[in-house]
C-alpha positions in Angstrom: -4.9 70.0 66.8 -1.7 70.6 68.8 -1.7 71.1 72.6 -0.4 74.4 73.9 2.7 74.4 76.0 3.0 76.2 79.3 4.8 79.5 79.9 4.9 81.3 83.2 3.4 84.5 82.0 1.1 84.6 79.0 -0.5 87.5 77.1 -3.8 85.5 76.9 -6.1 83.4 79.0 -6.9 80.2 77.3 -10.7 79.9 77.3 -12.3 76.7 76.1 -15.1 78.4 74.2 -18.0 76.6 72.7 -17.5 75.3 69.2 -20.4 75.5 66.8 -21.1 72.5 64.6 -19.8 74.4 61.6 -16.5 75.3 63.4 -16.0 71.7 64.5 -16.6 70.5 61.0 -14.1 73.1 59.7 -11.5 71.9 62.2 -12.0 68.3 61.2 -12.0 68.8 57.5 -10.0 72.0 56.7 -7.3 72.0 59.3 -5.3 69.2 57.5 -5.3 71.5 54.4 -4.7 74.9 55.8 -3.4 74.3 59.3 0.3 74.3 60.3 1.5 71.9 62.9 4.1 73.2 65.4 7.0 71.1 66.4 9.3 72.3 69.2 12.4 74.0 67.9 11.6 73.0 64.2 11.6 75.9 61.8 8.8 76.2 59.3 9.6 75.6 55.7 7.9 78.8 54.5 8.2 77.9 50.8 6.5 74.5 51.4 3.5 76.0 53.2 2.1 77.9 50.3 1.5 77.0 46.6 3.7 79.9 45.4 6.4 82.1 46.7 5.3 85.6 47.8 5.9 88.2 50.5 4.6 86.9 53.9 2.5 88.8 56.4 1.9 87.4 59.9 -1.1 88.3 62.0 -0.7 87.7 65.7 -4.0 86.9 67.5 -6.4 87.0 64.6 -9.6 86.6 66.8 -12.4 85.3 64.6 -10.2 85.7 61.5 -12.7 87.9 59.6 -10.3 90.7 59.1 -7.5 88.3 58.1 -9.7 86.7 55.5 -10.7 90.1 54.1 -7.0 91.2 53.8 -6.1 87.9 52.1 -8.9 88.3 49.6 -8.0 92.0 49.0 -4.2 91.2 48.6 -3.9 87.9 46.7 -0.3 88.7 45.9 0.6 88.3 49.6 0.9 85.1 51.7 -0.7 85.3 55.1 0.1 83.3 58.2 -2.3 83.7 61.1 -1.7 82.7 64.7 -4.5 82.2 67.3 -4.9 80.1 70.4 -8.7 79.9 70.7 -10.3 77.1 68.8 -13.6 78.8 67.8 -11.6 81.6 66.1 -9.5 79.0 64.2 -12.6 77.2 63.1 -14.3 80.4 61.9 -11.2 81.4 59.9 -11.0 78.0 58.3 -14.6 78.4 57.2 -13.8 81.9 55.7 -10.8 80.4 53.8 -13.1 77.8 52.2 -16.0 80.2 51.5 -13.7 82.8 49.9 -11.6 80.1 48.1 -8.4 81.5 49.5 -5.1 79.8 48.8 -2.8 82.3 50.4 -3.7 81.7 54.1 -2.2 79.2 56.6 -3.3 78.9 60.2 -1.3 78.2 63.4 -2.9 77.4 66.7 -0.1 78.1 69.2 1.5 80.6 71.5 2.7 83.4 69.1 5.7 84.1 71.3 6.9 80.5 71.0 6.3 80.5 67.3 8.3 83.7 66.8 11.1 82.3 69.0 11.3 78.7 67.8 9.5 78.2 64.5 9.9 81.2 62.2 13.1 81.5 60.2 15.0 84.8 60.5 14.0 87.6 58.2 11.1 85.7 56.7 8.3 88.3 57.2 7.5 91.4 55.3 4.9 92.6 57.8 3.7 91.7 61.3 0.2 92.7 62.3 -1.0 93.1 65.9 -4.5 94.4 65.9 -6.3 95.2 69.2 -4.5 92.9 71.6 -5.8 92.6 75.1 -4.6 95.8 76.9 -4.6 94.2 80.4 -5.9 97.4 81.9 -5.0 96.8 85.6 -1.4 97.7 86.6 -0.8 94.3 88.2 -1.6 92.7 84.8 0.7 94.8 82.7 3.3 92.0 82.7 0.8 90.1 80.5 0.8 92.6 77.7 2.2 91.0 74.6 4.2 94.1 73.6 7.3 94.0 75.7 11.0 94.0 74.9 11.1 90.2 74.3 8.3 90.4 71.8 9.8 93.3 70.0 13.2 91.5 69.7 11.5 88.4 68.3 9.6 90.5 65.8 12.8 92.3 64.8 14.5 89.0 64.2 11.7 87.7 62.0 11.3 90.9 59.9 13.1 91.5 56.7 15.0 94.7 56.3 12.4 97.4 55.7 9.7 95.1 57.0 6.9 96.6 59.0 5.3 96.1 62.4 1.8 97.5 62.5 0.0 97.6 65.8 -3.5 99.0 66.5 -5.3 99.6 69.8 -8.3 101.6 71.1 -6.9 101.9 74.6 -4.8 105.1 74.7 -2.6 104.1 77.7 -1.7 100.9 75.8 -0.9 103.0 72.7 1.6 105.0 74.7 3.0 101.8 76.2 3.5 100.3 72.7 5.1 103.5 71.4 7.4 103.8 74.3 8.4 100.1 74.1 9.1 100.3 70.4 11.0 103.6 70.7 13.5 101.8 72.9 14.4 99.4 70.1 17.1 100.8 67.9 16.4 98.9 64.7 12.7 99.8 64.5 11.8 103.3 63.5 8.4 105.0 63.8 6.6 105.7 60.5 3.9 108.4 60.5 1.8 110.6 58.2 1.6 109.9 54.5 4.3 107.2 54.7 2.2 105.2 57.2 -1.1 105.7 55.4 -0.9 102.8 52.9 0.0 100.4 55.7 -3.0 101.6 57.8 -5.3 101.5 54.8 -4.7 97.8 54.4 -6.3 97.0 57.8 -10.0 96.2 57.7 -12.4 97.3 60.4 -12.2 94.6 63.1 -14.9 93.5 65.5 -12.9 94.8 68.5 -12.3 98.1 66.8 -16.0 98.5 66.0 -16.9 97.8 69.6 -14.3 100.4 70.8 -15.6 103.0 68.4 -19.2 102.5 69.7 -17.8 103.1 73.2 -16.2 106.4 72.0 -12.6 105.1 72.1 -9.9 106.7 70.0 -8.1 104.2 67.7 -4.4 104.5 67.3 -2.4 102.8 64.5 1.3 102.5 65.3 3.6 101.7 62.4 7.3 100.9 62.7 9.7 99.9 60.0 12.8 97.8 60.5 15.9 99.7 59.3 18.1 98.0 56.9 21.1 96.1 58.3 
């Protein structure tokens, strides 16, 4: 497994976490099949990653990978690339890939910002998914929020014309932050109502969403489309 490089401000705190025997086995045996190694400043050969050419969706920070696996199973016509830094989540998703016999998922363990900046070719993504990222509630930690102008610019570069950025959060101040940040980017336009419904419907219930709902939080889905060049 690759080592993570160091940036001054990250949107995550790297926790070691305890690997189960099953997760460790998955990492040892399934990573060589489904994992994608990151090399500094080397673009991924997207066509070589998957057994067939198909539209590509990227999930940033997939957590335990359960929702990503569900989406991949429900949409076999789509290729999925998932990025996560925490080893237990990577190990769990690898197990889900094997159990569900998925061939349309590849996994990256790395900083998503660095992957977007250095490894993804321009205009290679049909959809970028960011579900329930850490809202970093305290004001002094807002600089750690992944949604910022740099992130939006990198997503814009990686999206195809008419590609979609779909964010979801159960923290309303962060929903406003996301909406305001994206509204400041000219080539991304908000999608709402009936036009956004098919995008939102493709998102399974996640563990973080379920926890937020039990706490009485309101869930916001924010869908933005890249305007054609």
